[in-house]
C-alpha positions as CSV (number, residue, x, y, z in Angstrom):
1,X,-0.1,0.0,0.2
2,X,1.1,3.7,-1.1
3,X,2.3,5.9,1.9
4,X,-0.9,8.5,0.5
5,X,-2.6,6.0,0.6
6,X,-1.9,4.9,4.4
7,X,-2.2,9.2,5.4
8,X,-5.3,9.2,3.4
9,X,-6.3,6.0,6.0
10,X,-5.5,7.6,8.8
11,X,-7.4,10.9,8.4
12,X,-11.1,8.7,7.6
13,X,-10.4,6.9,10.6
14,X,-9.3,10.1,12.6
15,X,-12.8,10.9,11.4
16,X,-14.8,8.1,12.4
17,X,-13.3,8.1,16.1
18,X,-15.0,11.8,15.7
19,X,-18.3,10.2,14.9
20,X,-18.2,7.0,16.9
21,X,-17.2,9.6,19.8
22,X,-20.9,11.6,19.6
23,X,-22.2,8.0,19.7
24,X,-22.4,8.8,23.6
25,X,-24.3,8.0,26.9
26,X,-23.8,9.7,29.7
27,X,-23.2,9.0,33.1
28,X,-23.0,10.9,36.3
29,X,-19.3,10.6,36.4
30,X,-18.6,13.2,33.7
31,X,-17.0,9.6,31.5
32,X,-19.7,9.3,29.0
33,X,-20.6,5.5,27.5
34,X,-18.9,6.3,23.6
35,X,-18.1,3.9,20.7
36,X,-14.8,5.4,20.1
37,X,-12.8,2.8,21.8
38,X,-13.9,0.4,19.2
39,X,-12.8,3.0,16.2
40,X,-9.4,3.8,18.4
41,X,-8.9,-0.5,18.1
42,X,-10.3,-0.5,14.7
43,X,-7.7,1.5,13.5
44,X,-4.8,-0.3,15.2
45,X,-5.9,-3.5,13.6
46,X,-5.9,-2.8,10.3
47,X,-3.8,-0.2,10.2
48,X,-0.1,-0.5,11.1
49,X,1.5,0.8,14.8
50,X,2.6,4.0,12.8
51,X,-0.8,5.1,11.2
52,X,-2.2,3.8,13.7
53,X,-1.2,6.3,15.9
54,X,-1.5,8.9,13.7
55,X,-5.1,8.9,13.2
56,X,-4.7,9.1,16.8
57,X,-2.7,12.2,16.4
58,X,-4.9,13.6,13.8
59,X,-7.6,13.1,16.1
60,X,-6.2,15.3,18.7
61,X,-4.8,17.6,17.1
62,X,-8.0,18.4,15.7
63,X,-9.7,18.5,19.3
64,X,-6.9,20.3,20.5
65,X,-7.6,23.3,18.2
66,X,-11.3,23.7,19.0
67,X,-13.0,21.6,16.7
68,X,-16.0,19.7,18.1
69,X,-14.5,16.3,17.9
70,X,-14.6,14.9,21.4
71,X,-17.5,13.3,22.8
72,X,-20.7,15.6,23.5
73,X,-19.1,18.0,20.7
74,X,-16.5,19.1,22.9
75,X,-13.3,20.1,22.1
76,X,-10.3,22.4,23.0
77,X,-7.1,22.1,25.2
78,X,-9.5,21.9,28.2
79,X,-11.0,19.2,27.6
80,X,-7.4,17.2,26.9
81,X,-5.6,18.5,30.3
82,X,-9.2,18.2,32.1
83,X,-10.6,15.3,34.3
84,X,-11.4,12.8,31.3
85,X,-8.6,13.9,29.0
86,X,-6.6,10.9,30.1
87,X,-8.6,8.7,28.3
88,X,-8.2,10.7,25.1
89,X,-4.3,10.0,25.7
90,X,-4.2,6.6,26.0
91,X,-6.2,6.3,22.8
92,X,-2.3,6.3,21.5
93,X,-1.6,2.9,23.8
94,X,-4.5,1.3,22.8
95,X,-4.1,1.8,19.0
96,X,-0.4,0.9,19.9
97,X,-1.3,-2.4,21.6
98,X,-4.0,-3.2,18.8
99,X,-1.6,-2.9,16.2
100,X,1.3,-4.7,17.5
101,X,-1.0,-7.7,18.7
102,X,-1.4,-8.0,14.7
103,X,2.3,-9.4,14.5
104,X,1.3,-11.9,16.0
105,X,-0.6,-15.2,14.7
106,X,-2.3,-16.7,18.1
107,X,-5.5,-15.4,18.7
108,X,-5.7,-15.4,22.2
109,X,-2.3,-13.4,22.7
110,X,-3.8,-10.6,20.4
111,X,-6.7,-10.4,22.5
112,X,-4.5,-10.0,25.6
113,X,-1.9,-7.9,24.5
114,X,-5.1,-6.0,22.8
115,X,-6.8,-6.0,26.2
116,X,-3.1,-4.7,28.0
117,X,-3.7,-1.2,25.8
118,X,-7.7,-0.9,27.0
119,X,-6.3,-1.2,30.8
120,X,-3.1,1.2,29.7
121,X,-5.5,3.6,28.3
122,X,-7.4,3.2,31.3
123,X,-4.5,3.4,33.3
124,X,-4.1,6.6,31.6
125,X,-7.2,7.9,32.1
126,X,-7.0,7.2,36.1
127,X,-4.2,8.8,36.8
128,X,-5.3,11.9,35.3
129,X,-8.8,12.2,36.7
130,X,-6.9,11.9,39.9
131,X,-4.4,15.0,39.4
132,X,-7.3,16.9,38.1
133,X,-9.9,16.5,40.8
134,X,-6.7,15.2,43.8
135,X,-8.1,12.4,44.7
136,X,-7.0,8.9,45.4
137,X,-6.2,6.4,42.1
138,X,-8.0,3.9,44.3
139,X,-11.2,6.2,43.6
140,X,-10.5,7.1,40.3
141,X,-10.4,3.9,39.5
142,X,-14.1,3.0,40.7
143,X,-15.9,6.5,39.3
144,X,-13.9,6.6,35.6
145,X,-12.9,3.2,34.8
146,X,-14.6,0.5,36.5
147,X,-17.6,1.6,34.8
148,X,-16.3,1.0,31.3
149,X,-13.6,-1.9,31.3
150,X,-16.1,-4.1,30.4
151,X,-17.2,-1.7,27.8
152,X,-14.3,-1.1,26.2
153,X,-13.1,-4.9,26.3
154,X,-16.5,-5.7,24.1
155,X,-15.6,-2.7,22.3
156,X,-11.8,-3.9,21.0
157,X,-12.6,-8.0,21.0
158,X,-15.5,-6.2,18.8
159,X,-12.9,-4.8,16.6
160,X,-10.8,-7.8,16.5
161,X,-13.5,-9.8,15.4
162,X,-14.4,-7.4,12.4
163,X,-10.2,-6.9,11.4
164,X,-10.4,-10.4,9.6
165,X,-13.7,-9.9,7.4
166,X,-12.6,-6.4,6.8
167,X,-9.4,-6.8,5.7
168,X,-10.7,-9.7,3.4
169,X,-13.3,-7.5,1.6
170,X,-11.0,-4.6,1.5
171,X,-7.6,-5.9,0.2
172,X,-5.9,-2.4,0.7
173,X,-5.4,-3.3,4.3
């Protein structure tokens, strides 16, 4: 695949992540339930670790300059550096782990590595929430991670399941 195609796909995945961020169900914690994780994982599984993480960089930069690409049409540095911005930063790690998992043929190993990506993403979210609200890590875990962990693991599993049919259908991957 040509580099130009990979850059275009990275931009398309950034747009897909922005779209899936708007499919949101707010919760009292301030962290909405979204399908962003699914789109981030899919970008990692389908693109290389370079271009998968590049799609996250495009998405983050669009939000940083104020475009309403984050959940609930949010944008700007306040979101990235706010209580829930750690999850956005963690998307880099999630996409990277999903992409790296594609190097292995064992499906269980792929899922374990991708699951580690979810855990690293949540760790980033927990740490930033804890810093912004000056609360303990344990409390932050129960407020912003635990309610979403199973949903995020299911999203990554769903992206994993769809990767092979997409690759088979679209020969450019």
